[in-house]
Residue frames as a rotation matrix with the C-alpha (Angstrom) as fourth column:
UNK 1
-0.438 -0.787 0.435 -40.92
-0.579 -0.123 -0.806 3.13
0.688 -0.605 -0.401 -7.18
UNK 2
0.091 0.387 -0.917 -41.29
0.551 0.747 0.370 0.67
0.829 -0.540 -0.145 -4.32
UNK 3
-0.325 -0.098 0.941 -42.27
-0.552 -0.788 -0.273 2.41
0.768 -0.607 0.202 -1.09
UNK 4
-0.682 0.091 -0.726 -42.40
0.608 0.622 -0.494 0.93
0.407 -0.778 -0.479 2.39
UNK 5
-0.350 0.624 0.699 -45.55
-0.420 -0.771 0.479 2.16
0.838 -0.126 0.531 4.16
UNK 6
-0.884 0.157 0.441 -46.99
-0.404 0.221 -0.888 1.86
-0.237 -0.963 -0.132 7.65
UNK 7
-0.823 0.566 -0.056 -49.75
0.459 0.719 0.522 -0.72
0.335 0.404 -0.851 7.33
UNK 8
-0.321 0.736 -0.596 -52.09
0.722 -0.217 -0.657 1.35
-0.613 -0.641 -0.461 9.52
UNK 9
-0.524 0.075 -0.849 -52.05
-0.362 -0.921 0.142 4.09
-0.771 0.381 0.510 6.84
UNK 10
-0.862 0.223 -0.454 -53.54
-0.370 0.335 0.867 1.56
0.346 0.915 -0.206 4.40
UNK 11
0.079 0.980 0.182 -56.36
-0.842 -0.032 0.538 0.71
0.533 -0.196 0.823 6.81
UNK 12
-0.091 -0.175 -0.980 -54.86
0.241 0.951 -0.192 -2.30
0.966 -0.254 -0.044 8.57
UNK 13
0.757 0.455 0.470 -55.98
-0.354 -0.320 0.879 -2.47
0.550 -0.831 -0.081 12.20
UNK 14
0.369 -0.736 -0.568 -52.48
0.665 0.636 -0.391 -2.80
0.649 -0.233 0.724 13.65
UNK 15
-0.046 -0.368 0.929 -52.10
-0.352 -0.864 -0.360 0.36
0.935 -0.343 -0.089 15.76
UNK 16
-0.917 -0.398 0.035 -51.51
-0.150 0.263 -0.953 0.07
0.370 -0.879 -0.301 19.50
UNK 17
-0.566 0.774 0.284 -55.26
-0.629 -0.182 -0.756 0.52
-0.533 -0.606 0.590 20.12
UNK 18
-0.492 0.329 0.806 -56.24
0.425 0.899 -0.108 -2.09
-0.760 0.289 -0.582 17.53
UNK 19
0.639 0.716 -0.283 -57.47
0.143 -0.471 -0.870 0.56
-0.756 0.515 -0.403 15.09
UNK 20
0.031 -0.595 0.803 -56.18
0.999 0.029 -0.017 1.79
-0.013 0.803 0.595 11.76
UNK 21
0.050 -0.039 -0.998 -55.30
0.156 -0.987 0.047 5.30
-0.986 -0.158 -0.044 10.67
UNK 22
0.078 0.019 0.997 -56.18
0.944 0.320 -0.080 5.01
-0.320 0.947 0.007 6.98
UNK 23
-0.461 -0.327 -0.825 -54.93
0.066 -0.940 0.336 7.98
-0.885 0.100 0.455 5.00
UNK 24
0.558 0.826 -0.078 -57.11
-0.006 -0.090 -0.996 9.30
-0.830 0.557 -0.045 2.15
UNK 25
0.493 -0.418 -0.763 -54.13
-0.858 -0.378 -0.348 9.65
-0.143 0.826 -0.545 -0.23
UNK 26
-0.276 -0.645 0.713 -52.80
-0.500 0.730 0.467 6.12
-0.821 -0.227 -0.523 0.33
UNK 27
0.396 0.488 0.778 -54.96
0.413 0.662 -0.626 4.68
-0.820 0.569 0.061 -2.46
UNK 28
0.973 -0.088 -0.215 -53.67
-0.225 -0.584 -0.780 7.31
-0.057 0.807 -0.588 -4.89
UNK 29
0.122 -0.986 0.117 -50.12
-0.915 -0.066 0.397 6.48
-0.383 -0.156 -0.910 -3.81
UNK 30
-0.128 -0.103 0.986 -50.79
-0.040 0.994 0.098 2.80
-0.991 -0.027 -0.132 -4.57
UNK 31
0.839 0.467 0.279 -51.84
0.271 0.085 -0.959 3.75
-0.471 0.880 -0.056 -8.12
UNK 32
0.810 -0.563 -0.161 -48.45
-0.542 -0.615 -0.573 5.42
0.223 0.551 -0.804 -8.77
UNK 33
-0.253 -0.954 0.159 -46.07
-0.903 0.174 -0.394 3.23
0.348 -0.243 -0.905 -6.78
UNK 34
0.142 0.195 -0.970 -45.70
0.134 0.968 0.214 -0.31
0.981 -0.160 0.111 -5.43
UNK 35
0.174 0.010 0.985 -46.44
-0.864 -0.479 0.157 -0.19
0.473 -0.878 -0.074 -1.71
UNK 36
-0.281 -0.325 -0.903 -44.97
0.218 0.895 -0.390 -2.61
0.935 -0.306 -0.180 0.84
UNK 37
0.504 0.562 0.656 -47.03
-0.485 -0.445 0.753 -2.50
0.715 -0.697 0.049 4.06
UNK 38
-0.369 -0.615 -0.697 -45.31
0.403 0.570 -0.716 -3.09
0.838 -0.545 0.037 7.40
UNK 39
0.790 0.398 0.466 -46.05
-0.279 -0.444 0.851 -2.72
0.546 -0.803 -0.240 11.08
UNK 40
-0.184 -0.981 -0.054 -42.69
-0.356 0.118 -0.927 -2.60
0.916 -0.151 -0.371 12.88
UNK 41
-0.252 0.128 0.959 -44.31
-0.967 -0.007 -0.254 -3.12
-0.026 -0.992 0.126 16.29
UNK 42
0.792 0.568 0.223 -45.88
-0.549 0.823 -0.146 -6.39
-0.266 -0.007 0.964 15.14
UNK 43
0.631 -0.635 -0.445 -42.64
-0.123 0.485 -0.866 -7.43
0.766 0.601 0.228 13.42
UNK 44
-0.379 -0.791 0.481 -40.92
-0.610 -0.177 -0.772 -6.86
0.695 -0.586 -0.416 16.76
UNK 45
-0.691 0.125 -0.712 -43.27
0.361 0.913 -0.191 -9.32
0.626 -0.389 -0.676 18.45
UNK 46
-0.917 0.398 0.017 -45.71
-0.236 -0.508 -0.828 -6.94
-0.321 -0.764 0.560 20.14
UNK 47
-0.515 0.802 0.303 -49.42
0.808 0.572 -0.140 -7.84
-0.286 0.173 -0.943 20.18
UNK 48
-0.874 0.433 0.219 -52.30
-0.303 -0.840 0.451 -5.79
0.379 0.328 0.865 18.84
UNK 49
0.740 -0.066 0.669 -53.79
-0.134 -0.990 0.051 -4.15
0.659 -0.127 -0.742 20.76
UNK 50
-0.016 -0.810 -0.586 -50.89
0.865 0.283 -0.415 -3.24
0.502 -0.513 0.696 23.05
UNK 51
0.434 0.146 -0.889 -50.23
0.723 -0.645 0.247 -0.59
-0.537 -0.750 -0.386 25.69
UNK 52
0.951 -0.133 0.280 -49.36
0.077 -0.774 -0.628 2.85
0.300 0.619 -0.726 24.31
UNK 53
0.313 -0.922 -0.227 -45.63
0.886 0.197 0.420 3.50
-0.343 -0.333 0.879 24.12
UNK 54
0.995 -0.083 0.053 -43.49
-0.061 -0.942 -0.330 6.62
0.077 0.325 -0.942 23.80
UNK 55
0.253 -0.968 0.002 -39.82
0.544 0.140 -0.827 7.44
0.800 0.210 0.562 23.24
UNK 56
0.991 -0.130 -0.010 -37.92
-0.062 -0.534 0.843 8.50
-0.115 -0.836 -0.537 26.33
UNK 57
0.138 -0.979 -0.153 -34.43
-0.740 -0.205 0.641 9.32
-0.658 0.025 -0.752 25.11
UNK 58
-0.590 -0.449 -0.671 -33.02
-0.785 0.514 0.347 6.16
0.189 0.731 -0.655 23.53
UNK 59
-0.928 0.280 0.244 -35.65
0.130 0.860 -0.493 3.96
-0.348 -0.426 -0.835 25.19
UNK 60
-0.452 0.890 -0.060 -39.25
-0.425 -0.156 0.891 3.12
0.784 0.429 0.449 24.32
UNK 61
-0.997 0.078 -0.020 -41.51
0.047 0.368 -0.929 2.73
-0.065 -0.927 -0.370 27.32
UNK 62
-0.070 0.998 0.003 -45.09
0.340 0.021 0.940 2.02
0.938 0.067 -0.341 28.25
UNK 63
0.246 0.202 0.948 -46.53
-0.719 -0.618 0.318 3.17
0.650 -0.760 -0.007 31.55
UNK 64
0.871 0.139 0.470 -45.69
-0.450 0.609 0.653 -0.25
-0.195 -0.781 0.593 32.96
UNK 65
0.471 -0.742 0.477 -42.34
0.305 0.644 0.702 -1.14
-0.828 -0.185 0.530 31.40
UNK 66
-0.154 -0.693 -0.704 -39.62
-0.644 -0.470 0.603 -0.96
-0.749 0.546 -0.374 28.78
UNK 67
0.667 0.416 0.618 -40.30
0.210 0.690 -0.692 -2.27
-0.714 0.592 0.373 25.24
UNK 68
0.304 -0.628 -0.716 -37.14
-0.757 -0.616 0.219 -0.97
-0.579 0.476 -0.662 23.59
UNK 69
-0.647 -0.633 0.425 -35.91
-0.278 0.715 0.641 -4.40
-0.710 0.297 -0.639 22.49
UNK 70
-0.014 0.718 0.695 -39.18
0.681 0.516 -0.519 -5.21
-0.732 0.466 -0.497 20.70
UNK 71
0.825 0.296 -0.482 -39.04
-0.064 -0.798 -0.600 -1.84
-0.562 0.525 -0.639 18.92
UNK 72
-0.062 -0.927 -0.370 -35.43
-0.787 -0.183 0.590 -2.40
-0.614 0.328 -0.718 17.89
UNK 73
-0.601 -0.101 0.793 -36.22
0.201 0.941 0.272 -5.90
-0.774 0.323 -0.545 16.62
UNK 74
0.430 0.854 0.294 -39.16
0.600 -0.027 -0.800 -4.53
-0.675 0.520 -0.524 14.62
UNK 75
0.638 -0.281 -0.717 -36.97
-0.518 -0.845 -0.129 -1.80
-0.570 0.454 -0.685 13.14
UNK 76
-0.462 -0.883 0.088 -34.34
-0.572 0.372 0.731 -4.32
-0.678 0.287 -0.677 12.11
UNK 77
-0.365 0.421 0.831 -36.94
0.561 0.811 -0.164 -6.61
-0.743 0.406 -0.532 10.50
UNK 78
0.728 0.641 -0.243 -38.44
0.246 -0.575 -0.780 -3.62
-0.640 0.508 -0.576 8.67
UNK 79
0.213 -0.748 -0.628 -35.01
-0.771 -0.524 0.362 -2.64
-0.600 0.408 -0.689 7.35
UNK 80
-0.645 -0.435 0.629 -34.43
-0.048 0.844 0.534 -6.23
-0.763 0.314 -0.565 6.14
UNK 81
0.144 0.797 0.587 -37.72
0.729 0.315 -0.607 -6.17
-0.669 0.515 -0.536 4.21
UNK 82
0.745 0.106 -0.659 -36.96
-0.188 -0.914 -0.360 -2.73
-0.640 0.392 -0.661 2.82
UNK 83
-0.171 -0.922 -0.348 -33.58
-0.776 -0.091 0.624 -3.83
-0.607 0.377 -0.700 1.51
UNK 84
-0.596 -0.026 0.803 -34.73
0.202 0.962 0.181 -7.27
-0.777 0.270 -0.568 0.32
UNK 85
0.232 0.832 0.505 -37.62
0.806 0.126 -0.579 -5.82
-0.545 0.541 -0.641 -1.68
UNK 86
-0.547 -0.603 0.580 -35.70
0.831 -0.472 0.294 -2.82
0.096 0.643 0.760 -2.97
UNK 87
0.619 0.771 -0.151 -37.80
0.785 -0.612 0.094 -0.08
-0.020 -0.177 -0.984 -1.40
UNK 88
-0.241 -0.718 0.652 -36.48
0.735 -0.574 -0.361 3.37
0.634 0.392 0.666 -2.24
UNK 89
-0.643 0.124 0.755 -38.43
-0.438 -0.869 -0.230 5.36
0.628 -0.479 0.614 0.38
UNK 90
-0.635 0.482 -0.603 -40.74
0.735 0.617 -0.281 4.93
0.237 -0.622 -0.746 3.36
UNK 91
-0.308 0.645 0.700 -44.02
-0.396 -0.756 0.522 6.60
0.865 -0.116 0.488 4.32
UNK 92
-0.611 -0.061 -0.789 -44.48
0.581 0.643 -0.499 6.16
0.538 -0.764 -0.357 8.05
UNK 93
0.459 0.880 -0.126 -47.04
0.668 -0.247 0.702 7.12
0.586 -0.406 -0.701 10.70
UNK 94
-0.154 -0.512 0.845 -46.15
-0.098 -0.843 -0.529 10.45
0.983 -0.164 0.080 12.23
UNK 95
0.075 0.039 0.996 -45.45
-0.884 -0.461 0.085 10.85
0.462 -0.887 -0.001 15.95
UNK 96
0.912 0.263 -0.316 -45.18
-0.146 0.925 0.350 7.08
0.384 -0.273 0.882 16.52
UNK 97
0.532 -0.757 0.378 -42.36
-0.604 -0.026 0.797 5.81
-0.593 -0.653 -0.471 18.78
UNK 98
0.128 -0.461 0.878 -41.51
0.487 0.801 0.349 3.46
-0.864 0.383 0.327 15.94
UNK 99
0.074 0.044 0.996 -42.40
0.995 0.056 -0.077 5.32
-0.059 0.997 -0.040 12.76
UNK 100
0.852 0.335 -0.403 -42.44
0.359 -0.933 -0.017 9.01
-0.382 -0.131 -0.915 13.72
UNK 101
-0.041 -0.862 0.505 -40.09
0.988 -0.111 -0.111 11.27
0.152 0.495 0.856 11.79
UNK 102
-0.378 -0.211 0.902 -39.14
0.251 -0.961 -0.119 14.71
0.891 0.182 0.416 13.07
UNK 103
-0.432 0.288 0.855 -41.37
-0.839 -0.476 -0.264 14.66
0.331 -0.831 0.447 16.17
UNK 104
-0.315 0.335 -0.888 -42.44
0.279 0.927 0.251 11.94
0.907 -0.168 -0.386 18.61
UNK 105
0.767 0.584 0.267 -44.24
-0.136 -0.259 0.956 11.87
0.627 -0.770 -0.119 21.93
UNK 106
0.130 -0.861 0.491 -41.78
-0.650 -0.448 -0.614 12.65
0.749 -0.240 -0.618 24.73
UNK 107
-0.432 -0.348 -0.832 -42.26
0.212 0.858 -0.468 9.69
0.877 -0.379 -0.297 27.08
UNK 108
-0.970 0.110 0.218 -44.32
-0.244 -0.373 -0.895 11.50
-0.017 -0.921 0.389 29.72
UNK 109
-0.609 0.791 0.058 -47.69
0.769 0.571 0.289 10.32
0.195 0.220 -0.956 28.35
UNK 110
-0.306 0.447 -0.840 -48.90
0.400 -0.740 -0.540 13.91
-0.864 -0.502 0.048 28.53
UNK 111
0.663 0.558 0.499 -49.42
0.655 -0.110 -0.748 14.39
-0.362 0.823 -0.438 24.79
UNK 112
0.618 -0.510 -0.598 -46.29
-0.415 -0.858 0.303 16.54
-0.668 0.061 -0.742 24.53
UNK 113
0.915 -0.333 0.226 -44.16
0.369 0.471 -0.801 16.20
0.160 0.817 0.555 21.38
UNK 114
0.427 -0.860 -0.279 -40.39
-0.208 -0.394 0.895 16.48
-0.880 -0.324 -0.347 21.21
UNK 115
0.430 -0.368 -0.824 -37.99
-0.902 -0.126 -0.414 16.62
0.049 0.921 -0.386 18.27
UNK 116
-0.477 -0.657 0.584 -36.79
-0.615 0.724 0.312 13.21
-0.628 -0.210 -0.750 17.21
UNK 117
-0.229 0.326 -0.917 -37.52
-0.817 0.448 0.363 10.07
0.529 0.832 0.163 15.26
UNK 118
0.751 0.473 0.461 -39.09
-0.623 0.738 0.258 6.75
-0.218 -0.481 0.849 16.08
UNK 119
0.105 -0.764 0.637 -36.84
-0.301 0.586 0.752 3.69
-0.948 -0.271 -0.168 16.24
UNK 120
0.262 0.046 0.964 -37.70
0.743 0.628 -0.232 2.44
-0.616 0.777 0.130 12.74
UNK 121
0.970 0.107 0.217 -37.56
0.222 -0.750 -0.623 5.88
0.096 0.652 -0.752 11.11
UNK 122
0.600 -0.799 0.028 -34.17
-0.646 -0.464 0.607 6.45
-0.472 -0.382 -0.794 12.74
UNK 123
-0.031 -0.623 0.781 -32.75
0.070 0.778 0.624 3.14
-0.997 0.074 0.019 11.46
UNK 124
0.521 0.275 0.808 -34.09
0.792 0.198 -0.578 3.59
-0.319 0.941 -0.114 7.92
UNK 125
0.986 -0.165 -0.012 -32.69
-0.161 -0.944 -0.288 7.13
0.036 0.286 -0.958 7.76
UNK 126
0.343 -0.911 0.228 -29.30
-0.563 -0.006 0.826 5.88
-0.751 -0.412 -0.515 8.99
UNK 127
-0.216 -0.375 0.902 -29.29
0.425 0.795 0.432 3.43
-0.879 0.477 -0.012 6.07
UNK 128
-0.905 -0.304 -0.298 -30.06
-0.065 -0.593 0.803 6.11
-0.421 0.745 0.517 3.50
UNK 129
-0.480 0.823 0.304 -33.77
0.848 0.347 0.400 5.41
0.224 0.450 -0.864 3.06
UNK 130
-0.856 0.241 0.458 -35.75
-0.233 -0.970 0.074 8.67
0.462 -0.043 0.886 2.71
UNK 131
-0.602 0.667 -0.438 -38.56
0.796 0.455 -0.399 8.76
-0.067 -0.589 -0.805 5.29
UNK 132
-0.711 0.513 0.481 -41.78
-0.216 -0.810 0.545 10.72
0.669 0.283 0.687 4.81
UNK 133
-0.803 0.592 0.063 -44.57
0.030 0.146 -0.989 11.20
-0.595 -0.793 -0.135 7.33
UNK 134
-0.293 0.764 0.576 -48.12
0.901 0.423 -0.103 10.73
-0.322 0.488 -0.811 6.07
UNK 135
0.499 0.485 -0.718 -48.61
0.271 -0.874 -0.403 14.49
-0.823 0.007 -0.568 5.84
UNK 136
-0.177 -0.670 -0.721 -46.04
-0.616 -0.495 0.612 14.43
-0.767 0.553 -0.325 3.01
UNK 137
-0.100 0.197 0.975 -47.68
0.493 0.861 -0.123 11.74
-0.864 0.468 -0.183 0.83
UNK 138
0.837 0.520 -0.167 -48.62
0.149 -0.511 -0.847 14.43
-0.526 0.684 -0.505 -1.67
UNK 139
0.240 -0.847 -0.475 -44.94
-0.780 -0.459 0.425 14.97
-0.578 0.268 -0.771 -2.47
UNK 140
-0.651 -0.493 0.576 -44.71
-0.154 0.830 0.536 11.39
-0.743 0.260 -0.617 -3.73
UNK 141
0.215 0.821 0.529 -47.75
0.590 0.322 -0.740 11.84
-0.778 0.472 -0.415 -5.96
UNK 142
0.588 -0.024 -0.809 -46.12
-0.426 -0.859 -0.284 14.59
-0.687 0.512 -0.515 -8.06
């Protein structure tokens, strides 16, 4: 199966802070499936590193401004790649304003989570692409 995956989970230094968030099961996932790495924030035109951002309702904000359009553009580009390459699922970075699925930071920059999805996770789900957070990689290894 072809699976879209957040590039930071594979060790790419593309997170907002310029770091990666390599997941120990990502290599095992690559042995079973074809992985397509993406960073929606970069695809939306944002630099790395970049200011931290959080979802605030339908918007994505940093402490100094609104970056919703860049997040939407990145989500749309990610969906295009997903469809073009025939990805059947996505494994995305949890709690991210772009990739989070089920819970994201609430826009107060206080570390508080709220129910919801990131912009990319929301768009992929709306187009019928199953989205998994990294804590669920094991399910795709069975």
